[in-house]
C-alpha positions as CSV (number, residue, x, y, z in Angstrom):
1,M,20.4,12.7,-13.3
2,G,20.1,9.8,-11.4
3,L,22.3,7.0,-11.8
4,Q,22.5,5.3,-15.2
5,V,23.1,1.7,-15.7
6,P,24.5,0.5,-19.2
7,Q,23.2,-1.4,-21.1
8,G,23.9,-4.8,-22.5
9,V,26.7,-5.1,-19.2
10,P,25.4,-8.3,-16.8
11,L,24.0,-6.5,-14.2
12,D,27.0,-8.8,-11.4
13,D,29.7,-7.3,-13.5
14,R,28.7,-3.4,-12.5
15,E,30.2,-2.0,-10.0
16,P,28.0,-0.8,-7.1
17,Q,28.3,3.4,-7.4
18,P,26.6,6.0,-5.7
19,L,22.8,7.3,-6.3
20,E,23.3,10.8,-7.5
21,R,20.7,13.2,-6.7
22,S,19.3,16.1,-9.4
23,V,18.6,19.4,-7.0
24,G,14.9,19.4,-5.4
25,G,14.0,16.4,-6.8
26,P,13.7,12.3,-6.0
27,L,16.5,9.7,-5.8
28,V,16.2,7.7,-9.0
29,L,17.7,4.6,-9.9
30,H,17.5,3.6,-13.6
31,L,18.1,-0.3,-14.2
32,E,17.1,-2.1,-17.5
33,P,15.0,-4.8,-16.9
34,L,17.1,-8.3,-16.9
35,H,16.9,-12.0,-16.4
36,P,15.6,-12.6,-13.1
37,Q,19.8,-15.0,-12.4
38,T,21.6,-12.0,-13.3
39,G,21.7,-11.0,-9.5
40,L,19.2,-8.2,-9.6
41,L,18.3,-8.4,-6.1
42,Q,21.1,-8.5,-4.4
43,R,22.4,-5.2,-6.1
44,L,19.3,-3.6,-5.4
45,N,19.6,-4.5,-1.8
46,H,23.1,-2.0,-2.1
47,Y,21.3,0.8,-3.8
48,T,18.5,1.1,-1.7
49,N,18.3,3.9,0.9
50,L,16.4,4.7,4.1
51,D,14.3,7.7,3.8
52,Q,14.4,8.4,0.3
53,L,12.6,8.4,-2.5
54,V,13.6,5.6,-4.7
55,Y,12.3,4.7,-7.9
56,I,13.2,0.8,-8.9
57,S,12.3,-0.5,-12.4
58,L,12.6,-4.5,-11.6
59,L,11.4,-6.9,-13.6
60,S,8.2,-8.9,-11.9
61,Y,6.9,-11.4,-13.9
62,G,8.2,-10.2,-17.3
63,V,6.9,-7.0,-16.6
64,R,8.8,-3.3,-16.1
65,M,7.6,-1.9,-12.8
66,D,8.5,1.3,-11.7
67,T,7.6,1.8,-8.0
68,A,8.7,4.8,-6.2
69,R,8.3,4.1,-2.5
70,T,9.9,5.9,1.1
71,D,11.4,3.6,3.2
72,V,12.2,4.8,6.7
73,G,12.7,3.9,9.9
74,H,14.6,0.8,11.5
75,G,12.9,-2.5,13.1
76,H,10.2,-4.7,12.4
77,P,9.2,-4.3,9.1
78,Y,5.7,-3.5,7.7
79,L,4.4,-2.7,4.2
80,L,1.7,0.3,4.2
81,L,-0.6,1.0,1.1
82,H,-2.5,3.5,0.6
83,G,-5.8,4.5,-1.1
84,G,-7.8,6.3,-3.7
85,G,-6.7,9.6,-1.9
86,G,-3.0,8.7,-2.9
87,P,0.4,8.3,-1.2
88,M,-0.3,11.4,1.5
89,T,-3.1,9.8,2.9
90,V,-0.5,7.5,4.7
91,A,2.6,9.7,4.7
92,G,1.7,10.7,8.6
93,F,0.8,7.4,10.1
94,A,4.1,6.0,8.4
95,R,6.1,8.4,10.3
96,L,4.4,7.3,13.4
97,L,4.8,3.9,12.6
98,A,8.3,3.9,12.1
99,G,8.6,5.4,15.7
100,N,9.6,1.2,16.2
101,G,9.6,-0.7,12.8
102,R,10.9,-0.3,9.4
103,V,8.3,1.1,6.9
104,V,7.9,0.6,2.9
105,T,5.0,2.6,1.6
106,P,4.8,2.2,-2.6
107,T,3.1,4.6,-4.2
108,H,0.9,2.9,-6.7
109,P,2.3,3.2,-10.5
110,G,-0.3,5.7,-11.6
111,F,-0.6,8.2,-8.5
112,G,1.8,10.9,-7.6
113,G,2.4,11.8,-11.2
114,T,4.3,8.3,-11.9
115,E,4.0,6.1,-14.7
116,R,1.5,2.9,-14.5
117,P,2.6,-0.2,-16.9
118,T,-0.9,-0.9,-18.7
119,E,0.2,-4.5,-17.0
120,L,-1.0,-3.2,-13.5
121,D,-4.4,-2.5,-14.1
122,S,-6.1,-4.6,-11.1
123,P,-5.5,-4.8,-7.3
124,A,-4.2,-8.8,-8.3
125,A,-1.8,-7.5,-10.2
126,L,-0.4,-4.9,-7.3
127,A,-0.5,-7.7,-5.1
128,T,1.9,-10.0,-7.1
129,A,4.3,-6.8,-7.9
130,Y,4.6,-5.5,-4.0
131,V,5.4,-9.7,-2.8
132,E,8.3,-8.9,-5.6
133,L,9.3,-6.0,-4.1
134,L,9.6,-7.8,-0.8
135,E,11.7,-10.0,-2.5
136,A,13.9,-7.6,-3.8
137,L,14.1,-5.9,-0.3
138,D,14.4,-9.2,1.4
139,L,12.3,-8.5,3.9
140,T,10.7,-11.0,6.0
141,D,8.3,-11.5,9.3
142,V,6.4,-8.3,7.5
143,C,2.9,-6.7,8.6
144,V,1.0,-5.7,5.7
145,V,-1.1,-2.6,6.4
146,G,-3.6,-1.3,3.7
147,N,-6.6,1.2,3.4
148,S,-9.5,1.5,0.9
149,L,-7.8,0.0,-2.2
150,G,-4.7,-0.4,-0.3
151,G,-6.8,-2.8,2.3
152,W,-7.7,-4.6,-0.9
153,V,-4.1,-4.8,-2.3
154,A,-3.5,-6.1,1.1
155,A,-6.3,-8.8,0.9
156,E,-4.6,-10.2,-2.1
157,I,-1.5,-10.3,-1.1
158,A,-2.7,-12.6,2.1
159,L,-4.1,-14.5,-0.5
160,L,-1.0,-14.8,-2.1
161,G,0.4,-16.9,1.2
162,S,4.0,-15.6,1.4
163,P,6.4,-16.8,3.6
164,R,7.5,-13.3,4.2
165,V,4.4,-11.8,5.4
166,S,3.7,-12.5,8.8
167,A,0.5,-10.6,9.5
168,V,-2.1,-8.5,7.7
169,V,-4.2,-5.2,8.5
170,L,-7.2,-4.3,6.4
171,V,-7.9,-0.6,7.2
172,D,-11.5,0.5,5.6
173,A,-10.9,-1.8,2.5
174,V,-13.1,-1.6,-0.3
175,G,-13.3,-4.9,-3.0
176,V,-15.6,-7.2,-1.0
177,D,-19.3,-6.8,-2.8
178,V,-22.3,-7.0,0.5
179,P,-25.8,-6.6,-0.8
180,G,-27.8,-4.4,0.2
181,H,-24.7,-2.1,1.2
182,P,-23.4,-0.7,-2.1
183,V,-20.1,1.3,-2.8
184,P,-21.3,4.7,-4.3
185,D,-19.8,5.7,-7.4
186,F,-16.8,7.6,-5.9
187,F,-16.7,9.4,-9.2
188,A,-20.1,11.0,-9.2
189,L,-19.2,12.4,-6.3
190,T,-17.8,16.4,-5.6
191,P,-15.3,16.4,-3.4
192,A,-17.4,18.2,-0.1
193,E,-19.4,14.6,-0.6
194,V,-16.3,12.5,-0.1
195,A,-15.9,14.3,2.8
196,Q,-18.3,14.1,3.8
197,R,-19.0,10.3,3.7
198,S,-15.2,9.5,4.1
199,W,-14.8,11.8,7.4
200,F,-16.4,11.3,10.6
201,D,-15.8,15.2,10.8
202,P,-16.1,16.1,7.4
203,S,-14.6,19.6,8.8
204,R,-11.3,18.3,9.3
205,S,-10.7,17.2,5.4
206,V,-8.2,19.0,2.9
207,D,-10.2,21.0,0.4
208,P,-8.7,19.9,-2.8
209,A,-8.0,23.8,-4.3
210,T,-6.0,24.2,-1.0
211,L,-3.4,21.9,-1.8
212,P,0.1,23.0,-3.5
213,P,0.3,23.4,-7.2
214,A,2.5,20.3,-7.3
215,V,0.0,17.8,-5.3
216,R,-2.9,19.6,-7.4
217,A,-1.2,18.2,-10.2
218,T,-1.1,14.6,-9.8
219,L,-4.8,14.1,-8.2
220,P,-6.1,13.5,-12.3
221,G,-3.6,10.9,-12.6
222,N,-4.9,9.3,-9.3
223,R,-7.8,9.4,-9.8
224,A,-7.5,7.7,-13.3
225,A,-5.1,4.7,-11.9
226,L,-8.1,4.3,-9.1
227,A,-10.6,3.9,-12.1
228,V,-8.5,1.4,-13.3
229,Y,-7.4,-0.5,-10.3
230,G,-10.5,0.0,-8.5
231,G,-13.3,-0.3,-11.4
232,T,-16.8,-0.2,-9.3
233,M,-15.0,-0.9,-6.3
234,T,-15.5,-4.6,-5.4
235,D,-14.8,-7.8,-7.0
236,P,-18.5,-10.2,-6.4
237,A,-15.6,-13.3,-6.4
238,L,-13.8,-12.1,-3.1
239,L,-15.5,-12.4,-0.3
240,T,-15.5,-16.6,-1.8
241,R,-11.3,-16.5,-2.6
242,L,-11.1,-15.3,1.1
243,A,-11.9,-18.4,2.8
244,A,-7.9,-19.6,1.3
245,V,-6.0,-17.3,3.5
246,S,-4.2,-18.5,6.3
247,V,-2.1,-15.3,7.5
248,P,-3.1,-14.0,10.6
249,T,-5.7,-10.8,9.4
250,L,-7.0,-8.3,11.3
251,V,-9.8,-6.0,9.9
252,V,-9.8,-2.4,11.3
253,W,-13.2,-0.2,10.9
254,G,-14.3,3.4,11.2
255,E,-17.6,3.2,12.9
256,A,-18.9,6.3,10.9
257,D,-17.1,5.4,7.5
258,R,-19.9,5.9,4.7
259,I,-18.2,5.0,2.1
260,V,-17.8,1.5,2.8
261,D,-20.1,0.9,6.1
262,L,-19.5,-1.4,8.6
263,D,-20.8,-4.4,7.1
264,H,-18.5,-4.4,4.8
265,G,-16.1,-4.9,7.3
266,R,-18.1,-7.3,9.1
267,A,-18.0,-9.6,5.7
268,Y,-14.4,-9.5,5.1
269,T,-14.2,-10.7,9.0
270,A,-16.4,-13.1,8.8
271,A,-15.1,-14.4,5.0
272,I,-11.0,-14.8,6.2
273,P,-10.1,-17.8,8.6
274,G,-9.7,-16.2,12.2
275,A,-9.9,-12.8,11.1
276,R,-10.7,-10.0,13.8
277,L,-12.3,-7.1,13.6
278,E,-11.8,-3.7,15.8
279,V,-14.3,-0.4,15.6
280,R,-12.5,2.5,15.7
281,P,-15.1,5.0,17.3
282,G,-14.7,8.8,16.2
283,A,-13.3,8.0,12.5
284,G,-14.3,7.4,9.1
285,H,-13.2,5.8,5.8
286,L,-9.8,7.2,7.1
287,P,-8.7,6.1,10.8
288,Q,-5.4,6.8,9.5
289,L,-6.2,10.3,9.5
290,E,-8.6,11.2,12.3
291,T,-7.5,8.4,14.8
292,P,-4.1,7.9,14.4
293,D,-3.0,7.1,17.9
294,A,-5.6,4.3,18.2
295,L,-5.1,2.8,15.0
296,L,-1.0,3.1,15.8
297,A,-1.7,0.6,19.1
298,L,-3.9,-1.8,17.1
299,V,-1.4,-2.2,14.5
300,R,2.0,-2.6,16.4
301,G,0.3,-5.1,18.8
302,F,-1.3,-7.1,16.0
303,A,2.1,-7.1,14.2
304,E,4.0,-8.0,17.5
305,D,1.7,-10.8,18.6
306,H,2.2,-12.6,15.4
307,A,5.6,-12.0,14.7
308,V,7.3,-15.0,13.3
309,G,9.8,-16.4,16.4
310,R,7.7,-14.5,19.2
311,P,8.5,-15.9,22.5
312,T,5.4,-17.9,23.9
313,V,4.7,-17.4,27.3
């Protein structure tokens, strides 16, 4: 049983209460969608607990969005966005990154057994919602890191030009349409074929059949959500739109990526003014799983180099 906030009572008039946790379940916060001037954002800061999975209902441009997320660590803030494999593909990297920073890792609605409001149906819609989440948490100087579908969302966040975002890292991002380099039909691939295309060393991949039953139960929903957000995994207009990005951007690509090959990384880099490309040997589509320490060094260094208020030498 989560904390129940009565309907019809102005949020500012409600006394803060401790969050309750159901046995074996996630920490749940229930808030009704309210007018933005009722003090919702300030109260969210009070209720947010680190190192817990929290469900927050907030008003996002008229859309009620239930955002499941983990929020760990202290220090420089990062927004870490997972790809089509779900939040477990970035969970280990989040722990590494939290060694010297605060890492907020949302679960895209529809993944991990969460509900997806029908209005959240594209990377651009997710980007808008996540910028509002940064505002709700009052985070500034945020480095946004996204892999695969999460990289596409990160690119859309960069296009929004939020002053809360100081750097963006795209890790083997889908989204751009590169002539002569089509993205394979992910939904026509078997798990073994996905592994062969995703990993530098496919023997290190995980057979979905060996996952715990609770995790396997979320896979169909993950797949359905990916189809809604990603479609064919490209937006023909994205490359042209990226010319408007002004936030410092690092593009990281696994040299063995056969989901979106290196030419996609080159295309992202060429399209974003001032972007830099780093190619990771020994990695495919998921550098955070195959070469996490090397990716960590790149992400930390880039975030620190572009931190707001960083002293000049």
